[in-house]
C-alpha positions as CSV (number, residue, x, y, z in Angstrom):
1,M,-62.6,32.5,2.1
2,V,-64.7,30.4,-0.2
3,I,-62.4,27.4,0.1
4,L,-62.2,27.5,3.9
5,P,-65.6,25.9,4.6
6,R,-64.6,22.9,2.4
7,L,-61.3,22.6,4.1
8,A,-63.0,22.7,7.5
9,R,-65.3,19.9,6.4
10,S,-62.4,17.8,5.1
11,L,-60.7,18.3,8.5
12,H,-63.9,17.0,10.3
13,H,-64.8,20.3,11.9
14,P,-68.4,20.8,10.8
15,A,-69.1,23.6,13.3
16,L,-66.3,25.6,11.8
17,A,-67.6,25.0,8.3
18,G,-71.0,26.2,9.5
19,I,-69.6,29.4,11.0
20,L,-67.6,30.1,7.8
21,G,-70.8,29.4,5.7
22,V,-72.7,32.0,7.8
23,V,-69.8,34.5,7.3
24,L,-70.0,33.9,3.5
25,I,-73.8,34.5,3.6
26,G,-73.1,37.7,5.5
27,I,-70.5,38.9,3.0
28,G,-72.9,38.1,0.1
29,I,-75.8,40.0,1.7
30,F,-73.5,42.9,2.5
31,G,-72.2,43.0,-1.1
32,L,-75.7,43.0,-2.5
33,A,-76.9,45.7,-0.1
34,S,-73.9,48.0,-0.4
35,G,-72.9,47.6,-4.0
36,D,-69.2,47.3,-2.9
37,I,-69.0,43.9,-4.5
38,A,-70.2,43.2,-8.0
39,Q,-73.7,41.7,-8.0
40,G,-72.6,38.4,-9.7
41,W,-69.8,37.8,-7.2
42,S,-72.2,38.6,-4.3
43,I,-74.7,36.1,-5.5
44,L,-72.0,33.4,-6.0
45,I,-70.6,33.9,-2.5
46,L,-74.2,33.8,-1.1
47,V,-74.9,30.5,-2.9
48,I,-71.7,28.9,-1.8
49,G,-72.5,29.9,1.8
50,L,-76.0,28.4,1.5
51,I,-74.6,25.2,0.1
52,N,-72.2,24.9,3.1
53,L,-75.0,25.4,5.6
54,L,-77.3,23.0,3.8
55,R,-74.6,20.3,3.8
56,L,-74.1,20.9,7.5
57,V,-77.9,20.5,8.2
58,I,-78.4,17.5,5.9
59,N,-75.3,15.6,7.0
60,K,-75.9,16.2,10.7
61,P,-75.0,12.9,12.6
62,E,-77.5,11.6,15.0
63,A,-76.6,11.6,18.7
64,A,-77.1,7.9,19.2
65,P,-77.2,5.2,16.5
66,P,-80.4,3.2,16.3
67,A,-80.5,0.0,18.3
């Protein structure tokens, strides 16, 4: 699951990478709240999801190139 957003970005599907990043963030928050996932793994999954979303926001292409 952690590798899928990177694969989606390499295949040039940034929306899919963003969705998978949101899913990772949800899994990380669920793991922290419920205790079903170890705290260290939950934080790692949360950080990876945030990195994927930040890359999506930072590398967002503009609609029209400047003239």
